[in-house]
C-alpha positions in Angstrom: 74.1 103.8 147.6 70.9 102.0 148.7 67.7 103.5 147.3 65.4 105.2 149.8 61.8 104.2 150.5 60.7 107.5 148.8 62.7 106.5 145.7 61.0 103.1 145.8 57.6 104.8 145.8 58.7 106.7 142.6 60.0 103.5 141.0 56.8 101.6 141.8 54.6 104.4 140.7 56.4 104.5 137.3 56.0 100.7 137.0 52.3 101.0 137.6 52.0 103.7 135.0 53.5 101.5 132.3 50.9 100.7 129.7 50.2 97.1 130.7 50.1 94.4 128.1 47.9 92.5 130.5 44.3 93.1 131.7 44.2 94.7 135.2 41.3 95.7 137.4 40.5 99.4 137.9 39.9 100.2 141.6 38.5 103.2 143.4 40.7 105.2 145.8 38.7 104.0 148.8 39.5 100.3 148.2 42.6 98.9 149.9 45.0 97.6 147.3 48.3 96.0 148.6 51.5 96.8 147.0 51.5 93.3 145.5 49.3 90.3 145.7 50.6 86.9 144.6 49.8 83.2 145.1 51.6 80.0 145.7 50.7 76.6 147.2 52.1 74.6 150.1 49.8 71.6 149.7 47.3 70.0 147.3 46.5 72.6 144.6 43.1 71.2 144.0 41.8 72.1 147.5 44.1 74.8 148.8 45.7 78.2 147.9 48.2 80.3 149.7 47.7 84.0 149.3 50.6 86.5 149.9 50.4 90.2 149.9 52.8 93.0 150.8 51.4 96.1 152.4 52.3 99.0 154.7 52.8 97.9 158.3 49.6 99.7 159.5 47.6 97.3 157.3 48.4 94.5 159.6 45.3 92.2 159.5 46.2 88.8 157.9 42.7 87.8 156.8 41.4 86.7 153.4 37.7 86.8 152.6 36.8 84.4 149.8 34.0 82.7 147.9 33.4 80.6 144.9 32.6 82.7 141.8 29.0 81.7 141.6 28.4 81.6 145.3 27.3 84.6 147.3 28.5 83.3 150.7 31.8 84.7 151.9 34.2 82.8 154.1 37.3 83.9 155.7 40.8 82.4 156.5 43.4 83.9 158.8 47.2 83.7 158.6 50.1 85.7 159.8 52.4 88.5 158.8 56.0 89.5 159.3 58.1 92.6 158.6 60.3 92.4 155.6 63.9 91.6 156.3 66.9 93.8 157.0 65.1 96.6 158.8 62.4 97.2 156.2 59.6 97.0 158.8 57.6 99.8 157.1 56.2 96.9 155.0 54.9 93.5 156.0 54.4 90.3 154.0 51.1 88.5 154.8 50.6 84.8 154.3 47.2 83.1 154.5 46.6 79.5 153.4 43.0 78.7 152.4 42.0 75.1 152.6 38.9 73.0 151.9 38.3 74.5 148.4 36.5 73.0 145.5 38.7 71.5 142.8 38.9 73.1 139.4 36.9 76.1 140.4 37.3 79.9 140.2 37.3 81.7 143.6 37.0 85.4 144.3 39.1 86.8 147.3 40.1 90.0 148.9 42.8 90.7 151.4 41.1 92.1 154.5 37.5 93.2 154.4 38.1 96.4 152.6 40.5 94.9 150.1 40.3 94.9 146.3 38.9 91.7 144.8 41.0 89.2 142.9 40.5 85.7 141.5 42.3 82.4 141.6 41.6 78.9 140.2 42.2 75.6 141.9 43.6 72.6 139.9 41.4 69.6 139.0 41.6 66.7 141.5 41.7 64.2 138.6 43.3 64.5 135.2 40.2 64.1 133.1 41.3 66.8 130.7 44.6 68.6 130.6 46.6 70.8 132.9 49.0 73.5 131.6 51.9 75.1 133.5 55.0 77.1 132.6 58.6 76.8 133.7 61.3 79.4 133.5 64.1 80.9 135.5 66.6 83.8 135.6 63.8 86.3 135.5 64.4 89.9 136.6 67.9 90.2 135.2 67.4 93.2 132.9 65.0 96.2 133.2 61.3 96.1 134.2 60.1 96.4 130.6 61.9 93.2 129.6 60.5 91.5 132.6 57.0 92.7 131.7 57.3 91.5 128.2 58.3 88.0 129.3 55.6 87.9 132.0 52.8 88.9 129.7 53.9 86.6 126.9 53.8 83.8 129.5 50.5 84.9 130.9 49.0 84.9 127.4 49.3 81.0 127.4 46.9 80.9 130.3 48.9 78.5 132.6 47.5 77.3 135.9 50.8 78.2 137.6 54.5 79.0 136.9 57.5 77.1 138.3 60.3 79.7 138.8 63.6 78.0 138.7 65.7 80.5 140.7 67.4 83.8 140.2 64.0 85.4 140.4 64.8 89.1 141.3 68.7 89.2 141.2 68.5 91.0 144.5 71.2 89.3 146.6 74.8 90.6 146.5 77.8 88.3 146.1 79.1 89.3 149.6 77.3 87.9 152.6 78.1 91.1 154.4 76.0 93.4 152.2 72.2 93.9 152.3 69.8 92.6 149.6 68.3 95.0 147.1 64.9 95.5 148.8 63.6 97.7 146.0 64.4 95.1 143.3 62.3 92.5 145.1 59.4 94.9 145.4 59.7 95.8 141.7 59.5 92.1 140.8 56.5 91.5 142.9 54.6 94.5 141.6 55.2 93.4 138.0 54.2 89.8 138.9 51.0 91.0 140.5 50.1 93.2 137.6 51.2 91.0 134.7 50.6 87.4 135.6 46.8 87.3 135.1 45.0 84.7 133.0 42.3 85.6 130.5 39.6 84.5 133.0 40.9 87.1 135.4 42.7 84.6 137.8 46.1 85.4 139.2 48.8 82.9 138.2 50.5 81.3 141.2 54.3 81.2 141.4 56.0 78.0 142.7 59.6 79.0 143.3 62.9 77.2 143.6 66.0 79.0 145.0 68.9 80.2 142.9 72.3 81.7 143.6 71.0 85.2 143.2 68.5 84.7 146.0 71.4 84.2 148.4 74.0 86.6 149.8 77.2 84.7 149.3 75.6 82.6 146.5 76.5 79.0 147.7 76.8 77.0 151.0 75.0 79.7 153.0 72.6 79.6 155.9 69.0 80.4 155.2 69.4 83.7 157.0 71.4 84.8 154.0 68.4 84.2 151.7 66.1 86.2 154.1 63.9 87.7 151.4 63.3 84.4 149.5 62.2 82.7 152.7 60.1 85.6 153.9 58.3 86.2 150.7 57.4 82.6 149.7 55.7 80.0 151.9 56.7 77.4 149.3 59.1 75.6 149.4 59.5 76.4 153.1 62.5 76.8 155.3 64.0 73.4 154.3 64.6 74.9 150.9 63.2 71.9 149.1 59.8 70.4 148.8 57.3 68.6 146.6 54.0 69.8 145.2 51.6 66.9 144.7 48.8 67.7 142.3 46.1 65.1 143.0 47.4 61.6 142.2 48.5 62.6 138.6 51.5 65.0 139.0 54.4 65.8 141.3 56.8 68.6 141.1 60.0 68.5 143.2 61.6 71.9 144.0 65.3 71.5 144.9 68.2 73.6 146.3 71.5 73.3 144.4 73.8 74.0 147.3 72.6 77.5 148.0 71.2 77.1 151.5 71.2 73.3 151.7 73.8 70.7 150.5 73.0 68.7 147.4 74.2 65.6 149.1 73.2 64.2 152.5 69.7 64.9 153.8 68.5 66.5 150.6 69.7 63.6 148.4 68.1 61.1 150.8 64.8 63.1 150.6 64.9 63.1 146.8 65.3 59.4 146.8 62.5 58.8 149.3 60.2 61.3 147.7 60.5 59.8 144.2 60.4 56.2 145.5 57.0 57.0 147.2 55.7 58.5 144.0 57.0 55.9 141.5 53.3 55.3 140.5 52.6 59.0 139.7 52.4 59.3 135.9 53.9 62.8 135.6 57.0 63.5 137.7 59.1 66.6 137.3 62.0 68.3 139.2 63.0 72.0 139.1 66.2 73.4 140.4 68.8 76.0 139.4 72.3 74.7 138.7 72.1 72.1 135.9 73.3 68.5 135.9 73.9 68.8 132.1 74.8 72.5 131.3 74.7 74.0 127.9 77.0 76.9 128.3 79.3 76.4 131.3 81.7 73.5 131.9 80.4 70.0 132.3 82.8 69.5 135.2 81.9 72.7 137.2 81.9 72.8 140.9 78.2 71.8 141.5 77.1 70.1 138.3 78.9 66.8 139.1 77.3 66.8 142.6 73.8 66.9 141.0 74.7 64.1 138.7 76.3 62.0 141.6 73.6 62.5 144.3 70.3 63.2 142.5 70.4 61.7 139.0 70.6 58.1 140.1 67.3 58.6 142.0 65.8 60.5 139.0 66.6 57.5 136.8 65.6 54.7 139.2 62.2 56.1 140.1 61.2 57.4 136.7 61.5 61.1 136.8 60.2 62.3 133.4 61.8 65.7 133.0 64.3 67.8 135.0 63.9 71.5 134.5 67.3 73.2 134.9 68.4 76.9 134.8 71.4 79.1 135.5 72.9 79.0 132.0 70.9 81.8 130.3 70.3 79.8 127.1 68.0 77.1 125.8 68.7 73.3 125.9 67.0 70.0 125.5 68.9 66.9 126.2 68.5 63.4 124.8 66.9 61.0 127.3 69.8 60.0 129.6 70.3 56.9 131.8 73.5 55.7 133.3 75.4 58.6 131.7 74.4 57.7 128.1 71.4 57.8 125.6 68.5 55.6 126.7 64.9 55.7 125.5 63.7 55.4 129.1 66.0 58.0 130.4 65.4 61.4 131.9 65.2 64.5 129.7 66.9 67.7 131.0 65.4 71.0 129.7 65.5 74.7 130.1 68.7 76.5 131.2 67.0 79.7 132.3 66.5 82.8 130.1 63.1 84.3 131.1 64.4 87.9 131.4 68.1 87.7 130.4 70.1 88.5 127.4 70.7 84.9 126.1 74.2 83.4 125.9 75.5 81.2 123.1 75.2 77.6 124.2 77.3 74.7 122.9 75.9 73.1 119.8 74.7 69.5 120.1 77.8 68.4 118.0 80.1 69.4 120.9 78.4 67.6 123.7 76.9 64.1 123.4 73.9 64.8 125.7 72.5 67.8 123.9 69.7 67.3 121.5 68.9 70.9 120.8 70.2 74.3 121.9 69.5 77.9 121.1 70.5 81.4 122.2 66.9 82.5 123.0 65.1 84.3 125.7 62.4 81.7 126.4 60.1 79.8 128.8 58.7 76.3 128.6 54.9 75.5 128.3 54.0 72.1 129.7 50.7 70.4 128.9 49.9 67.1 130.7 47.0 64.8 130.2 46.2 61.1 130.8 48.1 60.1 127.7 51.3 62.0 128.1 53.1 65.4 128.3 54.1 68.0 125.7 56.8 70.6 126.4 56.9 73.6 124.0 59.8 76.1 124.1 58.5 79.6 123.4 60.6 82.5 122.2 59.7 85.5 124.4 60.3 88.1 121.6 58.3 86.4 118.9 55.9 83.9 120.6 57.3 81.2 118.3 57.3 77.6 119.5 60.8 76.7 118.4 61.2 73.3 120.0 58.9 70.6 121.3 59.2 67.4 123.3 56.4 64.8 123.3 56.4 62.0 125.9 53.8 59.2 126.1 52.4 57.6 129.3 52.6 53.8 129.1 49.7 52.2 127.1 48.8 55.6 125.5 49.6 56.8 122.0 51.0 60.2 121.6 49.2 62.7 119.5 
């Protein structure tokens, strides 16, 4: 039976009473605090930020007031709102994109004039130092305490943003005829809003890709069957795939592995053209859900060969550095692969999605030629990029141990 809105209030209230492992702001009762406030980007992260919040329908103004941390002058940006899908019009999701921001700067903002204050940080326009982000997928699979533990472990690394590789809230049923689990989406967003805060007080943006558990019917569905995903996140947008360009130093492709858009055809053409146009970018990544090179399931599954056939040739031709894959609930790192074999200039495939899941047992490297390292571990990946290269660290959620690393050099630099 579907949980009622009153039940949701009880659940969310309990979540907010959990002793948080992260720092949160204490607010007076007179200050408007939305149910959840979270961030993403649609364009250049050095000069823009997209602010989302979920609030009761009567709080309908979609206005963000903002200023730089050390500036007393407030500005405002306006956006739009829409009711949540499937008849849940007691709540609305607001979306406001702020543009013209200063790079590498902390900004203070509040949703609506009477809203609580929050912070965000823009990315640098040039890669003079280093930028850190985190990748993980298969998130809210277990209970809220497990999700919170993973969130706060990730937040403790102070990333600039998190790429979420699908299966975010596990809210969509297998049948396309049944409704999504509204409460589960709200529970995820409350935890993200409370947990994902850097040590400087800035909220950590989420950059999502779609997975099968965002979609009623799982695969080959219309975007209407992923109504919550497309309502809650302005990125990647209704096409279901997009690219986030960070200055001229990094590009992250977000792709749809046959959930609401075919792997082949228009999306494959877009992948080719997007990577071709960014061949000069020193750090190029892709994130998607179903892996080309799985660690648990069959190598010849229904969708894995489609990724290898339609995307991998473009990955290899235009110099993608790392493909972040999910869906398997285990950890894997592949050898560099090109033309279906080991190659020092090939693409590395990492991840396999176990942010908030009970890990499965992956195949050992001795059983599959492309596997360099595997582990049954609840984990996420910490990525550090700078002018000389990139370092990926696999972190165990339970212990905080870095149990595997990949170091890649940019041409003419020497790795540390």
